[in-house]
C-alpha positions in Angstrom: -239.2 98.3 -144.8 -236.7 98.0 -147.5 -234.9 101.1 -148.8 -234.8 100.4 -152.5 -232.6 103.5 -153.1 -229.8 102.3 -150.7 -226.5 101.4 -152.4 -223.5 100.0 -150.7 -220.1 100.8 -152.4 -216.6 99.8 -151.3 -214.6 103.0 -150.5 -210.8 102.8 -150.5 -208.7 105.5 -148.8 -205.2 105.9 -150.1 -202.4 108.4 -149.2 -201.3 109.5 -152.6 -201.6 106.4 -154.7 -205.3 106.2 -155.5 -205.0 106.9 -159.2 -202.0 104.5 -159.6 -204.0 101.8 -157.8 -207.2 102.3 -159.9 -205.1 102.1 -163.0 -203.6 98.8 -161.9 -207.0 97.3 -161.0 -208.7 98.3 -164.2 -205.8 96.9 -166.2 -206.3 93.5 -164.6 -210.1 92.9 -164.9 -212.5 93.0 -167.8 -215.4 95.5 -167.8 -213.3 97.9 -165.7 -212.8 101.6 -166.0 -212.4 104.9 -164.1 -215.9 106.5 -164.3 -215.1 109.8 -162.6 -212.2 111.5 -161.0 -212.1 114.9 -159.2 -208.6 116.2 -158.3 -207.5 118.6 -155.7 -206.7 122.0 -157.1 -204.2 124.7 -156.1 -204.7 125.9 -152.6 -207.1 123.1 -151.6 -206.6 120.9 -148.6 -205.1 118.0 -150.6 -202.0 117.8 -152.7 -202.7 119.5 -156.0 -203.5 116.9 -158.7 -204.2 114.1 -156.3 -207.5 112.3 -156.1 -210.1 114.2 -154.1 -212.8 111.6 -155.1 -213.1 109.0 -157.8 -215.3 106.2 -158.8 -214.2 103.2 -160.9 -215.5 99.8 -162.0 -213.8 96.5 -161.5 -215.5 93.8 -163.5 -218.6 96.0 -163.6 -218.7 96.5 -159.8 -218.5 100.1 -158.5 -215.8 101.3 -156.1 -214.9 104.7 -154.7 -211.6 106.0 -153.6 -209.7 109.1 -152.4 -206.2 110.3 -151.6 -206.7 111.3 -148.0 -205.7 114.9 -147.3 -205.2 113.9 -143.7 -202.3 111.8 -142.5 -203.9 109.0 -140.5 -202.5 106.1 -138.3 -204.6 103.4 -140.0 -204.3 101.7 -143.4 -205.8 98.7 -145.1 -205.9 95.4 -143.3 -206.4 91.8 -144.4 -209.5 91.7 -142.1 -211.3 93.1 -145.1 -210.4 91.8 -148.5 -211.5 91.6 -152.1 -212.6 88.0 -152.8 -212.2 87.2 -156.5 -213.5 84.0 -158.0 -211.4 83.2 -161.1 -212.7 81.0 -163.9 -209.4 79.6 -165.2 -206.0 78.7 -163.8 -204.5 81.2 -166.3 -206.6 84.0 -164.8 -205.8 83.2 -161.1 -202.1 82.8 -161.9 -202.0 86.2 -163.8 -203.9 88.0 -161.1 -201.8 86.5 -158.2 -198.6 87.4 -160.1 -199.7 91.0 -160.7 -201.3 91.7 -157.4 -198.5 90.2 -155.3 -195.8 92.2 -157.1 -194.2 94.4 -154.4 -196.9 93.2 -152.0 -197.2 90.7 -149.2 -198.2 87.1 -149.8 -200.3 85.7 -146.9 -201.1 82.4 -148.6 -199.3 81.3 -151.8 -201.3 79.8 -154.6 -202.0 76.2 -153.5 -204.6 73.5 -152.7 -205.7 74.2 -149.2 -208.4 71.6 -149.0 -211.3 74.0 -149.1 -210.1 75.0 -152.6 -208.1 73.3 -155.3 -206.3 76.6 -156.0 -206.4 79.6 -153.7 -204.1 82.5 -152.8 -204.2 85.6 -150.5 -202.1 88.7 -151.1 -201.9 92.3 -150.1 -201.0 94.4 -153.2 -198.4 97.1 -153.0 -201.0 99.6 -151.9 -202.0 97.4 -148.9 -205.4 96.3 -150.4 -206.0 92.6 -149.6 -207.1 90.2 -152.3 -208.3 86.6 -151.9 -208.2 84.7 -155.2 -210.1 81.4 -155.6 -210.3 79.1 -158.6 -214.0 78.5 -159.4 -215.4 75.0 -159.0 -212.6 73.9 -156.7 
């Protein structure tokens, strides 16, 4: 039996940089915006003004995020990444440049045989992005 009401949304947990990350992501992709944001208030478990819960769109796809009020031992890992198919070389070059700024490059933009132009980077927040040129 199929649950037609079920929805699966990527949920990103930050430690104080959720809003900054959302703003970067929505600045890089068309059809992107913060759709809701709830902040911690005074005397709540999280830092006042930080993101208690937010939803945002990247290229029309919904994501959720928070600024965790709990210090945890884990963070993002390249084992789970955002895979972006870029339509033009200009687009892949721009995204790779912006996302790799102050981040970690796992695979520089290059021809790896399986793709004419591909790159893999963790952005400065630790979120992993695989960028692939379409039709390559």
